[in-house]
C-alpha positions in Angstrom: 0.0 0.0 0.0 1.5 3.4 -1.0 0.9 7.0 0.2 -2.4 8.6 -0.6 -3.2 12.3 -0.5 -6.6 13.8 -0.6 -7.7 17.4 -0.7 -10.1 18.6 2.0 -11.7 22.0 2.6 -9.3 23.8 5.0 -9.3 27.1 6.9 -11.2 29.9 5.2 -12.2 27.5 2.4 -8.6 27.0 1.3 -7.8 23.4 0.3 -5.7 21.3 2.6 -4.0 18.0 2.0 -4.5 15.0 4.2 -1.8 12.4 3.8 -2.4 8.7 4.7 0.7 6.5 4.6 0.7 2.8 4.0 2.1 0.3 6.5 5.3 -0.3 4.5 6.5 3.3 4.8 9.1 3.6 7.5 10.3 6.8 9.1 14.0 5.7 8.8 15.0 6.6 5.2 17.8 4.0 5.2 15.2 1.2 5.5 12.9 2.5 2.8 12.9 1.2 -0.7 13.3 3.6 -3.7 9.8 3.4 -4.9 8.4 4.1 -1.5 10.7 7.1 -1.0 9.6 8.5 -4.4 5.9 8.0 -3.5 6.5 9.9 -0.3 8.3 12.7 -2.1 5.5 12.9 -4.6 3.0 13.3 -1.7 5.2 16.0 -0.2 5.4 17.9 -3.5 1.6 17.9 -3.8 1.2 19.2 -0.2 3.9 21.8 -1.0 2.0 23.0 -4.1 -1.2 23.3 -2.1 0.5 25.3 0.7 2.1 27.6 -1.8 -1.3 28.2 -3.4 -2.8 29.0 0.0 0.0 31.4 0.7 -0.7 33.2 -2.6 -4.4 33.3 -1.9 -3.8 34.9 1.5 -1.5 37.4 -0.1 -4.2 38.3 -2.6 -6.8 38.6 0.1 -4.7 40.9 2.2 -4.0 43.1 -0.8 -7.7 43.2 -1.7 -8.5 44.3 1.9 -5.9 47.0 1.7 -7.2 48.3 -1.6 -10.8 48.5 -0.4 -9.7 50.7 2.4 -12.4 49.4 4.8 -10.1 46.6 6.1 -10.4 45.5 9.7 -6.9 45.6 11.0 -7.5 42.6 13.3 -8.6 40.6 10.3 -5.5 41.6 8.3 -3.3 40.8 11.3 -4.8 37.3 11.5 -4.4 36.7 7.8 -0.8 37.8 7.9 -0.1 35.5 10.9 -1.7 32.6 8.9 0.5 33.6 5.9 3.6 33.4 8.1 2.6 30.0 9.5 2.1 28.8 5.9 5.6 30.1 5.0 7.1 28.1 7.9 5.2 24.9 6.7 6.5 25.5 3.2 10.1 25.8 4.4 9.8 22.6 6.4 8.4 20.7 3.4 11.1 22.1 1.1 13.7 21.0 3.5 12.2 17.5 3.6 12.1 17.2 -0.2 15.6 18.7 -0.7 17.6 18.3 2.5 20.8 20.2 3.0 23.8 17.9 2.6 26.8 18.9 4.7 29.9 17.9 2.8 
């Protein structure tokens, strides 16, 4: 059984990815076979793409609120905080997909 990802409705209607891993996937990369590792990377890439889209959507929403001029500062602050949290999640996934190799 491989990894499966499915989209669900997330915060503020933005899509989120739920990842279900099969039994054969191990957390230790030395004991994973190549196809399982590739499946896991594919799932991570899907989740990364979704998070980047959410980040862009929040950016557009914040900009639209600023342009209207009737923006509630508390709402904007919350959206910016969400955007920063997404940026942190994006960085974590990017590091998992392409880890730094210390030579």
